[in-house]
mmJSON file of the N, C-alpha and C atoms, coordinates in Angstrom:
{"data_MODEL":{"atom_site":{
"group_PDB":["ATOM","ATOM","ATOM","ATOM","ATOM","ATOM","ATOM","ATOM","ATOM","ATOM","ATOM","ATOM","ATOM","ATOM","ATOM","ATOM","ATOM","ATOM","ATOM","ATOM","ATOM","ATOM","ATOM","ATOM","ATOM","ATOM","ATOM","ATOM","ATOM","ATOM","ATOM","ATOM","ATOM","ATOM","ATOM","ATOM","ATOM","ATOM","ATOM","ATOM","ATOM","ATOM","ATOM","ATOM","ATOM","ATOM","ATOM","ATOM","ATOM","ATOM","ATOM","ATOM","ATOM","ATOM","ATOM","ATOM","ATOM","ATOM","ATOM","ATOM","ATOM","ATOM","ATOM","ATOM","ATOM","ATOM","ATOM","ATOM","ATOM","ATOM","ATOM","ATOM","ATOM","ATOM","ATOM","ATOM","ATOM","ATOM","ATOM","ATOM","ATOM","ATOM","ATOM","ATOM","ATOM","ATOM","ATOM","ATOM","ATOM","ATOM","ATOM","ATOM","ATOM","ATOM","ATOM","ATOM","ATOM","ATOM","ATOM","ATOM","ATOM","ATOM","ATOM","ATOM","ATOM","ATOM","ATOM","ATOM","ATOM","ATOM","ATOM","ATOM","ATOM","ATOM","ATOM","ATOM","ATOM","ATOM","ATOM","ATOM","ATOM","ATOM","ATOM","ATOM","ATOM","ATOM","ATOM","ATOM","ATOM","ATOM","ATOM","ATOM","ATOM","ATOM","ATOM","ATOM","ATOM","ATOM","ATOM","ATOM","ATOM","ATOM","ATOM","ATOM","ATOM","ATOM","ATOM","ATOM","ATOM","ATOM","ATOM","ATOM","ATOM","ATOM","ATOM","ATOM","ATOM","ATOM","ATOM","ATOM","ATOM","ATOM","ATOM","ATOM","ATOM","ATOM","ATOM","ATOM","ATOM","ATOM","ATOM","ATOM","ATOM","ATOM","ATOM","ATOM","ATOM","ATOM","ATOM","ATOM","ATOM","ATOM","ATOM","ATOM","ATOM","ATOM","ATOM","ATOM","ATOM","ATOM","ATOM","ATOM","ATOM","ATOM","ATOM","ATOM","ATOM","ATOM","ATOM","ATOM","ATOM","ATOM","ATOM","ATOM"],
"id":[1,2,3,4,5,6,7,8,9,10,11,12,13,14,15,16,17,18,19,20,21,22,23,24,25,26,27,28,29,30,31,32,33,34,35,36,37,38,39,40,41,42,43,44,45,46,47,48,49,50,51,52,53,54,55,56,57,58,59,60,61,62,63,64,65,66,67,68,69,70,71,72,73,74,75,76,77,78,79,80,81,82,83,84,85,86,87,88,89,90,91,92,93,94,95,96,97,98,99,100,101,102,103,104,105,106,107,108,109,110,111,112,113,114,115,116,117,118,119,120,121,122,123,124,125,126,127,128,129,130,131,132,133,134,135,136,137,138,139,140,141,142,143,144,145,146,147,148,149,150,151,152,153,154,155,156,157,158,159,160,161,162,163,164,165,166,167,168,169,170,171,172,173,174,175,176,177,178,179,180,181,182,183,184,185,186,187,188,189,190,191,192,193,194,195,196,197,198,199,200,201,202,203,204],
"type_symbol":["N","C","C","N","C","C","N","C","C","N","C","C","N","C","C","N","C","C","N","C","C","N","C","C","N","C","C","N","C","C","N","C","C","N","C","C","N","C","C","N","C","C","N","C","C","N","C","C","N","C","C","N","C","C","N","C","C","N","C","C","N","C","C","N","C","C","N","C","C","N","C","C","N","C","C","N","C","C","N","C","C","N","C","C","N","C","C","N","C","C","N","C","C","N","C","C","N","C","C","N","C","C","N","C","C","N","C","C","N","C","C","N","C","C","N","C","C","N","C","C","N","C","C","N","C","C","N","C","C","N","C","C","N","C","C","N","C","C","N","C","C","N","C","C","N","C","C","N","C","C","N","C","C","N","C","C","N","C","C","N","C","C","N","C","C","N","C","C","N","C","C","N","C","C","N","C","C","N","C","C","N","C","C","N","C","C","N","C","C","N","C","C","N","C","C","N","C","C","N","C","C","N","C","C"],
"label_atom_id":["N","CA","C","N","CA","C","N","CA","C","N","CA","C","N","CA","C","N","CA","C","N","CA","C","N","CA","C","N","CA","C","N","CA","C","N","CA","C","N","CA","C","N","CA","C","N","CA","C","N","CA","C","N","CA","C","N","CA","C","N","CA","C","N","CA","C","N","CA","C","N","CA","C","N","CA","C","N","CA","C","N","CA","C","N","CA","C","N","CA","C","N","CA","C","N","CA","C","N","CA","C","N","CA","C","N","CA","C","N","CA","C","N","CA","C","N","CA","C","N","CA","C","N","CA","C","N","CA","C","N","CA","C","N","CA","C","N","CA","C","N","CA","C","N","CA","C","N","CA","C","N","CA","C","N","CA","C","N","CA","C","N","CA","C","N","CA","C","N","CA","C","N","CA","C","N","CA","C","N","CA","C","N","CA","C","N","CA","C","N","CA","C","N","CA","C","N","CA","C","N","CA","C","N","CA","C","N","CA","C","N","CA","C","N","CA","C","N","CA","C","N","CA","C","N","CA","C","N","CA","C","N","CA","C","N","CA","C"],
"label_alt_id":[null,null,null,null,null,null,null,null,null,null,null,null,null,null,null,null,null,null,null,null,null,null,null,null,null,null,null,null,null,null,null,null,null,null,null,null,null,null,null,null,null,null,null,null,null,null,null,null,null,null,null,null,null,null,null,null,null,null,null,null,null,null,null,null,null,null,null,null,null,null,null,null,null,null,null,null,null,null,null,null,null,null,null,null,null,null,null,null,null,null,null,null,null,null,null,null,null,null,null,null,null,null,null,null,null,null,null,null,null,null,null,null,null,null,null,null,null,null,null,null,null,null,null,null,null,null,null,null,null,null,null,null,null,null,null,null,null,null,null,null,null,null,null,null,null,null,null,null,null,null,null,null,null,null,null,null,null,null,null,null,null,null,null,null,null,null,null,null,null,null,null,null,null,null,null,null,null,null,null,null,null,null,null,null,null,null,null,null,null,null,null,null,null,null,null,null,null,null,null,null,null,null,null,null],
"label_comp_id":["MET","MET","MET","ASN","ASN","ASN","MET","MET","MET","LYS","LYS","LYS","THR","THR","THR","CYS","CYS","CYS","LEU","LEU","LEU","GLY","GLY","GLY","PHE","PHE","PHE","LEU","LEU","LEU","LEU","LEU","LEU","ALA","ALA","ALA","PHE","PHE","PHE","ALA","ALA","ALA","LEU","LEU","LEU","GLY","GLY","GLY","ALA","ALA","ALA","LEU","LEU","LEU","CYS","CYS","CYS","ALA","ALA","ALA","LEU","LEU","LEU","LEU","LEU","LEU","GLU","GLU","GLU","LEU","LEU","LEU","PRO","PRO","PRO","LEU","LEU","LEU","PRO","PRO","PRO","ALA","ALA","ALA","PRO","PRO","PRO","PRO","PRO","PRO","VAL","VAL","VAL","PHE","PHE","PHE","ILE","ILE","ILE","GLY","GLY","GLY","ALA","ALA","ALA","LEU","LEU","LEU","LEU","LEU","LEU","VAL","VAL","VAL","VAL","VAL","VAL","ALA","ALA","ALA","MET","MET","MET","THR","THR","THR","VAL","VAL","VAL","GLY","GLY","GLY","TYR","TYR","TYR","THR","THR","THR","LEU","LEU","LEU","THR","THR","THR","ASP","ASP","ASP","ARG","ARG","ARG","PHE","PHE","PHE","ALA","ALA","ALA","SER","SER","SER","HIS","HIS","HIS","ARG","ARG","ARG","GLU","GLU","GLU","CYS","CYS","CYS","SER","SER","SER","ASN","ASN","ASN","LYS","LYS","LYS","GLN","GLN","GLN","ASN","ASN","ASN","CYS","CYS","CYS","GLY","GLY","GLY","GLY","GLY","GLY","PRO","PRO","PRO","THR","THR","THR","GLY","GLY","GLY"],
"label_asym_id":["A","A","A","A","A","A","A","A","A","A","A","A","A","A","A","A","A","A","A","A","A","A","A","A","A","A","A","A","A","A","A","A","A","A","A","A","A","A","A","A","A","A","A","A","A","A","A","A","A","A","A","A","A","A","A","A","A","A","A","A","A","A","A","A","A","A","A","A","A","A","A","A","A","A","A","A","A","A","A","A","A","A","A","A","A","A","A","A","A","A","A","A","A","A","A","A","A","A","A","A","A","A","A","A","A","A","A","A","A","A","A","A","A","A","A","A","A","A","A","A","A","A","A","A","A","A","A","A","A","A","A","A","A","A","A","A","A","A","A","A","A","A","A","A","A","A","A","A","A","A","A","A","A","A","A","A","A","A","A","A","A","A","A","A","A","A","A","A","A","A","A","A","A","A","A","A","A","A","A","A","A","A","A","A","A","A","A","A","A","A","A","A","A","A","A","A","A","A","A","A","A","A","A","A"],
"label_entity_id":["1","1","1","1","1","1","1","1","1","1","1","1","1","1","1","1","1","1","1","1","1","1","1","1","1","1","1","1","1","1","1","1","1","1","1","1","1","1","1","1","1","1","1","1","1","1","1","1","1","1","1","1","1","1","1","1","1","1","1","1","1","1","1","1","1","1","1","1","1","1","1","1","1","1","1","1","1","1","1","1","1","1","1","1","1","1","1","1","1","1","1","1","1","1","1","1","1","1","1","1","1","1","1","1","1","1","1","1","1","1","1","1","1","1","1","1","1","1","1","1","1","1","1","1","1","1","1","1","1","1","1","1","1","1","1","1","1","1","1","1","1","1","1","1","1","1","1","1","1","1","1","1","1","1","1","1","1","1","1","1","1","1","1","1","1","1","1","1","1","1","1","1","1","1","1","1","1","1","1","1","1","1","1","1","1","1","1","1","1","1","1","1","1","1","1","1","1","1","1","1","1","1","1","1"],
"label_seq_id":[1,1,1,2,2,2,3,3,3,4,4,4,5,5,5,6,6,6,7,7,7,8,8,8,9,9,9,10,10,10,11,11,11,12,12,12,13,13,13,14,14,14,15,15,15,16,16,16,17,17,17,18,18,18,19,19,19,20,20,20,21,21,21,22,22,22,23,23,23,24,24,24,25,25,25,26,26,26,27,27,27,28,28,28,29,29,29,30,30,30,31,31,31,32,32,32,33,33,33,34,34,34,35,35,35,36,36,36,37,37,37,38,38,38,39,39,39,40,40,40,41,41,41,42,42,42,43,43,43,44,44,44,45,45,45,46,46,46,47,47,47,48,48,48,49,49,49,50,50,50,51,51,51,52,52,52,53,53,53,54,54,54,55,55,55,56,56,56,57,57,57,58,58,58,59,59,59,60,60,60,61,61,61,62,62,62,63,63,63,64,64,64,65,65,65,66,66,66,67,67,67,68,68,68],
"pdbx_PDB_ins_code":[null,null,null,null,null,null,null,null,null,null,null,null,null,null,null,null,null,null,null,null,null,null,null,null,null,null,null,null,null,null,null,null,null,null,null,null,null,null,null,null,null,null,null,null,null,null,null,null,null,null,null,null,null,null,null,null,null,null,null,null,null,null,null,null,null,null,null,null,null,null,null,null,null,null,null,null,null,null,null,null,null,null,null,null,null,null,null,null,null,null,null,null,null,null,null,null,null,null,null,null,null,null,null,null,null,null,null,null,null,null,null,null,null,null,null,null,null,null,null,null,null,null,null,null,null,null,null,null,null,null,null,null,null,null,null,null,null,null,null,null,null,null,null,null,null,null,null,null,null,null,null,null,null,null,null,null,null,null,null,null,null,null,null,null,null,null,null,null,null,null,null,null,null,null,null,null,null,null,null,null,null,null,null,null,null,null,null,null,null,null,null,null,null,null,null,null,null,null,null,null,null,null,null,null],
"Cartn_x":[-38.266,-37.106,-36.755,-35.477,-35.074,-35.001,-34.715,-34.732,-33.639,-32.432,-31.342,-31.693,-32.348,-32.741,-33.79,-34.761,-35.8,-35.208,-34.293,-33.651,-32.801,-32.167,-31.377,-32.237,-33.385,-34.301,-34.838,-35.199,-35.719,-34.668,-33.438,-32.364,-32.105,-32.134,-31.901,-32.99,-34.246,-35.327,-35.303,-34.954,-34.867,-33.734,-32.608,-31.487,-31.841,-32.503,-32.936,-33.921,-34.868,-35.844,-35.17,-34.236,-33.518,-32.714,-32.051,-31.279,-32.199,-33.377,-34.32,-34.853,-35.161,-35.689,-34.654,-33.414,-32.355,-31.666,-32.144,-31.61,-30.118,-29.718,-28.336,-28.213,-27.041,-26.872,-26.93,-27.532,-27.641,-26.268,-25.994,-24.709,-24.729,-24.952,-25.032,-24.446,-23.998,-23.454,-24.534,-24.197,-25.196,-25.501,-24.788,-25.02,-25.48,-26.147,-26.749,-25.702,-24.581,-23.56,-22.981,-22.894,-22.436,-23.433,-24.71,-25.744,-25.706,-25.461,-25.333,-24.121,-23.054,-21.873,-22.19,-22.941,-23.334,-24.189,-25.129,-25.984,-25.147,-24.211,-23.376,-22.511,-21.969,-21.157,-22.005,-23.217,-24.104,-24.5,-24.852,-25.232,-24.034,-22.859,-21.67,-21.365,-21.467,-21.231,-22.244,-23.517,-24.573,-24.382,-24.074,-23.868,-22.645,-21.578,-20.381,-20.671,-21.395,-21.753,-22.623,-23.501,-24.428,-23.741,-22.89,-22.348,-20.952,-20.094,-18.721,-18.584,-19.507,-19.365,-19.644,-20.187,-20.531,-19.449,-18.347,-17.262,-16.487,-15.974,-15.176,-13.818,-13.349,-12.043,-10.956,-10.189,-9.164,-7.757,-7.587,-6.262,-6.137,-6.951,-6.939,-5.578,-4.89,-3.599,-2.551,-2.766,-1.82,-2.068,-3.159,-3.505,-2.751,-2.355,-1.601,-2.473,-3.731,-4.607,-4.403,-4.939,-4.877,-3.464,-2.544,-1.191,-0.262,-0.743,0.039,0.878],
"Cartn_y":[14.487,14.663,16.144,16.396,17.787,18.179,19.432,19.968,19.344,19.108,18.535,17.119,16.356,14.994,15.019,15.893,16.009,16.43,17.388,17.817,16.708,15.907,14.78,13.752,13.416,12.478,13.04,14.311,14.943,14.938,15.255,15.243,13.831,12.837,11.456,10.976,11.266,10.842,11.602,12.884,13.66,13.141,12.819,12.283,10.921,10.076,8.778,8.917,9.849,10.069,10.624,11.537,12.106,11.033,10.171,9.087,8.13,7.865,6.969,7.602,8.892,9.576,9.678,9.922,10.066,8.745,7.67,6.322,6.257,6.906,6.877,5.819,5.235,4.292,5.033,4.412,5.037,5.137,6.239,6.386,5.696,4.4,3.618,2.236,1.569,0.221,-0.752,-1.675,-2.575,-3.79,-3.963,-5.12,-4.655,-5.562,-5.222,-4.803,-5.484,-5.152,-3.765,-3.365,-2.015,-0.957,-1.258,-0.333,-0.217,-1.329,-1.282,-0.465,-0.529,0.269,1.761,2.152,3.554,3.987,3.144,3.465,3.577,2.651,2.678,3.936,4.329,5.545,6.777,6.811,7.947,8.033,6.899,6.886,7.274,6.76,7.119,8.602,9.174,10.604,11.416,11.012,11.733,11.666,10.481,10.343,11.124,11.092,11.849,13.339,13.799,15.213,15.624,14.744,15.078,15.07,14.086,13.923,14.511,14.471,14.936,16.446,17.082,18.521,19.327,18.699,19.418,19.308,18.669,18.545,19.852,20.1,21.295,21.123,22.165,22.131,22.155,21.056,20.963,21.201,21.357,21.547,22.882,23.842,25.12,25.813,25.664,26.312,25.715,24.517,23.874,24.211,24.875,25.206,26.458,26.474,27.61,28.815,28.577,29.683,30.157,31.331,31.802,32.184,32.401,32.787,31.59,30.394,29.191,28.899],
"Cartn_z":[35.99,35.132,35.044,34.978,34.847,33.362,33.117,31.753,30.883,31.464,30.677,30.205,31.059,30.682,29.578,29.711,28.677,27.338,27.368,26.127,25.529,26.376,25.893,25.183,25.783,25.14,23.829,23.827,22.616,21.503,21.839,20.854,20.333,21.217,20.8,19.833,20.155,19.264,17.943,17.998,16.76,15.875,16.47,15.695,15.098,15.878,15.362,14.211,14.339,13.277,12.02,12.207,11.065,10.336,11.092,10.468,9.717,10.269,9.6,8.312,8.361,7.179,6.062,6.426,5.431,5.104,5.695,5.492,5.789,6.878,7.35,8.444,8.596,9.702,11.037,12.02,13.335,13.985,14.651,15.335,16.696,16.682,17.919,17.668,18.716,18.537,18.043,17.147,16.59,17.471,18.577,19.43,20.806,21.524,22.81,23.84,23.9,24.895,24.643,23.388,23.067,23.52,23.361,23.83,25.349,26.041,27.499,27.922,27.142,27.432,27.328,26.322,26.168,27.353,27.763,28.914,30.185,30.392,31.589,31.629,30.496,30.457,30.747,30.224,30.463,31.923,32.518,33.928,34.798,34.484,35.248,35.167,33.989,33.817,34.613,34.539,35.241,36.752,37.272,38.717,39.184,38.414,38.78,38.766,37.765,37.682,38.862,39.277,40.362,41.724,41.993,43.334,43.519,42.537,42.713,42.564,41.906,41.685,42.948,43.983,45.208,46.276,45.949,46.918,47.005,48.203,48.405,47.732,47.109,46.447,47.514,47.622,48.668,48.127,46.827,46.235,45.51,45.879,45.165,45.259,46.375,46.546,45.609,45.093,44.185,42.715,42.417,41.035,40.586,39.339,38.823,38.518,38.238,37.899,36.472,36.123,34.737,34.287,35.219,34.822,34.715,35.082,34.907,36.079],
"occupancy":[1.0,1.0,1.0,1.0,1.0,1.0,1.0,1.0,1.0,1.0,1.0,1.0,1.0,1.0,1.0,1.0,1.0,1.0,1.0,1.0,1.0,1.0,1.0,1.0,1.0,1.0,1.0,1.0,1.0,1.0,1.0,1.0,1.0,1.0,1.0,1.0,1.0,1.0,1.0,1.0,1.0,1.0,1.0,1.0,1.0,1.0,1.0,1.0,1.0,1.0,1.0,1.0,1.0,1.0,1.0,1.0,1.0,1.0,1.0,1.0,1.0,1.0,1.0,1.0,1.0,1.0,1.0,1.0,1.0,1.0,1.0,1.0,1.0,1.0,1.0,1.0,1.0,1.0,1.0,1.0,1.0,1.0,1.0,1.0,1.0,1.0,1.0,1.0,1.0,1.0,1.0,1.0,1.0,1.0,1.0,1.0,1.0,1.0,1.0,1.0,1.0,1.0,1.0,1.0,1.0,1.0,1.0,1.0,1.0,1.0,1.0,1.0,1.0,1.0,1.0,1.0,1.0,1.0,1.0,1.0,1.0,1.0,1.0,1.0,1.0,1.0,1.0,1.0,1.0,1.0,1.0,1.0,1.0,1.0,1.0,1.0,1.0,1.0,1.0,1.0,1.0,1.0,1.0,1.0,1.0,1.0,1.0,1.0,1.0,1.0,1.0,1.0,1.0,1.0,1.0,1.0,1.0,1.0,1.0,1.0,1.0,1.0,1.0,1.0,1.0,1.0,1.0,1.0,1.0,1.0,1.0,1.0,1.0,1.0,1.0,1.0,1.0,1.0,1.0,1.0,1.0,1.0,1.0,1.0,1.0,1.0,1.0,1.0,1.0,1.0,1.0,1.0,1.0,1.0,1.0,1.0,1.0,1.0,1.0,1.0,1.0,1.0,1.0,1.0],
"B_iso_or_equiv":[0.0,0.0,0.0,0.0,0.0,0.0,0.0,0.0,0.0,0.0,0.0,0.0,0.0,0.0,0.0,0.0,0.0,0.0,0.0,0.0,0.0,0.0,0.0,0.0,0.0,0.0,0.0,0.0,0.0,0.0,0.0,0.0,0.0,0.0,0.0,0.0,0.0,0.0,0.0,0.0,0.0,0.0,0.0,0.0,0.0,0.0,0.0,0.0,0.0,0.0,0.0,0.0,0.0,0.0,0.0,0.0,0.0,0.0,0.0,0.0,0.0,0.0,0.0,0.0,0.0,0.0,0.0,0.0,0.0,0.0,0.0,0.0,0.0,0.0,0.0,0.0,0.0,0.0,0.0,0.0,0.0,0.0,0.0,0.0,0.0,0.0,0.0,0.0,0.0,0.0,0.0,0.0,0.0,0.0,0.0,0.0,0.0,0.0,0.0,0.0,0.0,0.0,0.0,0.0,0.0,0.0,0.0,0.0,0.0,0.0,0.0,0.0,0.0,0.0,0.0,0.0,0.0,0.0,0.0,0.0,0.0,0.0,0.0,0.0,0.0,0.0,0.0,0.0,0.0,0.0,0.0,0.0,0.0,0.0,0.0,0.0,0.0,0.0,0.0,0.0,0.0,0.0,0.0,0.0,0.0,0.0,0.0,0.0,0.0,0.0,0.0,0.0,0.0,0.0,0.0,0.0,0.0,0.0,0.0,0.0,0.0,0.0,0.0,0.0,0.0,0.0,0.0,0.0,0.0,0.0,0.0,0.0,0.0,0.0,0.0,0.0,0.0,0.0,0.0,0.0,0.0,0.0,0.0,0.0,0.0,0.0,0.0,0.0,0.0,0.0,0.0,0.0,0.0,0.0,0.0,0.0,0.0,0.0,0.0,0.0,0.0,0.0,0.0,0.0],
"pdbx_formal_charge":[null,null,null,null,null,null,null,null,null,null,null,null,null,null,null,null,null,null,null,null,null,null,null,null,null,null,null,null,null,null,null,null,null,null,null,null,null,null,null,null,null,null,null,null,null,null,null,null,null,null,null,null,null,null,null,null,null,null,null,null,null,null,null,null,null,null,null,null,null,null,null,null,null,null,null,null,null,null,null,null,null,null,null,null,null,null,null,null,null,null,null,null,null,null,null,null,null,null,null,null,null,null,null,null,null,null,null,null,null,null,null,null,null,null,null,null,null,null,null,null,null,null,null,null,null,null,null,null,null,null,null,null,null,null,null,null,null,null,null,null,null,null,null,null,null,null,null,null,null,null,null,null,null,null,null,null,null,null,null,null,null,null,null,null,null,null,null,null,null,null,null,null,null,null,null,null,null,null,null,null,null,null,null,null,null,null,null,null,null,null,null,null,null,null,null,null,null,null,null,null,null,null,null,null],
"auth_seq_id":[1,1,1,2,2,2,3,3,3,4,4,4,5,5,5,6,6,6,7,7,7,8,8,8,9,9,9,10,10,10,11,11,11,12,12,12,13,13,13,14,14,14,15,15,15,16,16,16,17,17,17,18,18,18,19,19,19,20,20,20,21,21,21,22,22,22,23,23,23,24,24,24,25,25,25,26,26,26,27,27,27,28,28,28,29,29,29,30,30,30,31,31,31,32,32,32,33,33,33,34,34,34,35,35,35,36,36,36,37,37,37,38,38,38,39,39,39,40,40,40,41,41,41,42,42,42,43,43,43,44,44,44,45,45,45,46,46,46,47,47,47,48,48,48,49,49,49,50,50,50,51,51,51,52,52,52,53,53,53,54,54,54,55,55,55,56,56,56,57,57,57,58,58,58,59,59,59,60,60,60,61,61,61,62,62,62,63,63,63,64,64,64,65,65,65,66,66,66,67,67,67,68,68,68],
"auth_comp_id":["MET","MET","MET","ASN","ASN","ASN","MET","MET","MET","LYS","LYS","LYS","THR","THR","THR","CYS","CYS","CYS","LEU","LEU","LEU","GLY","GLY","GLY","PHE","PHE","PHE","LEU","LEU","LEU","LEU","LEU","LEU","ALA","ALA","ALA","PHE","PHE","PHE","ALA","ALA","ALA","LEU","LEU","LEU","GLY","GLY","GLY","ALA","ALA","ALA","LEU","LEU","LEU","CYS","CYS","CYS","ALA","ALA","ALA","LEU","LEU","LEU","LEU","LEU","LEU","GLU","GLU","GLU","LEU","LEU","LEU","PRO","PRO","PRO","LEU","LEU","LEU","PRO","PRO","PRO","ALA","ALA","ALA","PRO","PRO","PRO","PRO","PRO","PRO","VAL","VAL","VAL","PHE","PHE","PHE","ILE","ILE","ILE","GLY","GLY","GLY","ALA","ALA","ALA","LEU","LEU","LEU","LEU","LEU","LEU","VAL","VAL","VAL","VAL","VAL","VAL","ALA","ALA","ALA","MET","MET","MET","THR","THR","THR","VAL","VAL","VAL","GLY","GLY","GLY","TYR","TYR","TYR","THR","THR","THR","LEU","LEU","LEU","THR","THR","THR","ASP","ASP","ASP","ARG","ARG","ARG","PHE","PHE","PHE","ALA","ALA","ALA","SER","SER","SER","HIS","HIS","HIS","ARG","ARG","ARG","GLU","GLU","GLU","CYS","CYS","CYS","SER","SER","SER","ASN","ASN","ASN","LYS","LYS","LYS","GLN","GLN","GLN","ASN","ASN","ASN","CYS","CYS","CYS","GLY","GLY","GLY","GLY","GLY","GLY","PRO","PRO","PRO","THR","THR","THR","GLY","GLY","GLY"],
"auth_asym_id":["A","A","A","A","A","A","A","A","A","A","A","A","A","A","A","A","A","A","A","A","A","A","A","A","A","A","A","A","A","A","A","A","A","A","A","A","A","A","A","A","A","A","A","A","A","A","A","A","A","A","A","A","A","A","A","A","A","A","A","A","A","A","A","A","A","A","A","A","A","A","A","A","A","A","A","A","A","A","A","A","A","A","A","A","A","A","A","A","A","A","A","A","A","A","A","A","A","A","A","A","A","A","A","A","A","A","A","A","A","A","A","A","A","A","A","A","A","A","A","A","A","A","A","A","A","A","A","A","A","A","A","A","A","A","A","A","A","A","A","A","A","A","A","A","A","A","A","A","A","A","A","A","A","A","A","A","A","A","A","A","A","A","A","A","A","A","A","A","A","A","A","A","A","A","A","A","A","A","A","A","A","A","A","A","A","A","A","A","A","A","A","A","A","A","A","A","A","A","A","A","A","A","A","A"],
"auth_atom_id":["N","CA","C","N","CA","C","N","CA","C","N","CA","C","N","CA","C","N","CA","C","N","CA","C","N","CA","C","N","CA","C","N","CA","C","N","CA","C","N","CA","C","N","CA","C","N","CA","C","N","CA","C","N","CA","C","N","CA","C","N","CA","C","N","CA","C","N","CA","C","N","CA","C","N","CA","C","N","CA","C","N","CA","C","N","CA","C","N","CA","C","N","CA","C","N","CA","C","N","CA","C","N","CA","C","N","CA","C","N","CA","C","N","CA","C","N","CA","C","N","CA","C","N","CA","C","N","CA","C","N","CA","C","N","CA","C","N","CA","C","N","CA","C","N","CA","C","N","CA","C","N","CA","C","N","CA","C","N","CA","C","N","CA","C","N","CA","C","N","CA","C","N","CA","C","N","CA","C","N","CA","C","N","CA","C","N","CA","C","N","CA","C","N","CA","C","N","CA","C","N","CA","C","N","CA","C","N","CA","C","N","CA","C","N","CA","C","N","CA","C","N","CA","C","N","CA","C","N","CA","C","N","CA","C","N","CA","C"],
"pdbx_PDB_model_num":[1,1,1,1,1,1,1,1,1,1,1,1,1,1,1,1,1,1,1,1,1,1,1,1,1,1,1,1,1,1,1,1,1,1,1,1,1,1,1,1,1,1,1,1,1,1,1,1,1,1,1,1,1,1,1,1,1,1,1,1,1,1,1,1,1,1,1,1,1,1,1,1,1,1,1,1,1,1,1,1,1,1,1,1,1,1,1,1,1,1,1,1,1,1,1,1,1,1,1,1,1,1,1,1,1,1,1,1,1,1,1,1,1,1,1,1,1,1,1,1,1,1,1,1,1,1,1,1,1,1,1,1,1,1,1,1,1,1,1,1,1,1,1,1,1,1,1,1,1,1,1,1,1,1,1,1,1,1,1,1,1,1,1,1,1,1,1,1,1,1,1,1,1,1,1,1,1,1,1,1,1,1,1,1,1,1,1,1,1,1,1,1,1,1,1,1,1,1,1,1,1,1,1,1]
}}}
């Protein structure tokens, strides 16, 4: 596991523990399909970040840049 994944797990467990200690509702869907949706979105984001960020920029000439 890389550092970002470890920090993500640590933050998730810390947030869950804090919510349990303060008797706050968890910021997560209460049904299984909702939890699967959160997992699917996370996996999709991670895969896109890993594979799409290494593509060569082919439309740079069409970008306005900092001056618009």
